[in-house]
C-alpha positions in Angstrom: 118.2 97.3 93.3 118.0 100.9 94.2 114.7 102.7 93.7 116.0 104.6 90.5 116.8 101.0 89.0 113.4 100.5 90.0 111.7 103.0 88.2 114.2 102.9 84.9 113.5 98.9 85.1 109.3 99.7 85.0 109.9 102.6 82.4 111.1 99.5 80.2 109.1 96.7 81.3 105.7 98.8 81.1 106.4 100.7 78.3 106.2 104.1 79.6 107.7 107.1 77.5 109.4 108.4 80.4 110.8 107.7 84.0 108.5 110.1 85.7 105.7 108.0 84.0 106.9 104.9 85.8 107.9 106.4 88.7 104.1 107.7 89.2 102.7 104.5 88.3 104.8 103.0 90.8 103.6 105.8 93.6 100.3 104.8 92.4 100.3 101.3 92.7 102.0 101.3 96.3 99.4 104.2 98.0 97.1 101.6 97.1 98.0 98.9 98.5 98.6 100.3 101.3 95.3 101.9 101.1 93.5 98.2 101.1 95.9 97.0 103.8 94.5 100.6 106.2 91.0 99.1 105.4 92.4 95.2 106.7 91.5 94.2 103.1 94.2 92.4 100.9 95.5 92.4 97.8 95.7 89.2 95.5 97.6 89.5 92.0 97.6 85.7 91.0 101.1 84.6 89.7 102.6 87.2 91.7 101.2 87.5 95.7 99.0 88.5 98.5 99.3 91.6 100.3 97.5 91.4 103.7 97.4 92.3 107.6 98.0 89.7 110.4 97.0 90.2 114.1 99.7 90.3 116.2 98.9 89.3 119.8 100.3 91.3 122.9 104.3 89.7 123.4 106.1 90.0 126.7 110.2 89.0 126.8 113.6 90.0 128.4 115.9 92.5 127.3 119.5 90.2 126.7 121.9 90.4 129.3 119.5 92.2 131.7 116.9 91.1 134.4 114.4 93.6 132.1 111.9 92.8 131.1 109.4 94.1 128.3 105.8 94.1 127.2 105.3 94.9 122.9 100.9 95.4 122.6 99.1 93.7 119.9 98.9 95.7 116.9 98.2 94.6 113.1 101.2 93.5 110.5 101.5 93.8 106.9 102.5 90.6 105.4 103.3 89.5 101.8 102.9 86.2 100.2 104.4 85.3 96.9 103.1 83.0 94.8 104.2 79.9 93.0 104.5 81.6 89.7 107.3 83.8 91.5 108.9 81.0 93.7 109.3 79.1 90.2 110.2 81.4 88.5 113.4 82.8 91.8 114.2 79.0 92.1 
């Protein structure tokens, strides 16, 4: 599903009067979740899922087909875990 189709779906399901209003709501939601993750807070939407961050340790590896090695520094990565309701609907 492309963004335009998703905006139309949100417009229908959310009862928004225009696509612009639905797109504004989606943008506000994504910006709010991004800001919470930036502050290393988790966002839980009961039944839907949880947005959180995880600390990833430093990793070393070898480039396939060569003798070169690399080191990926430790970093914080975003994570999403689906809730039971979504898992049940999809299954």
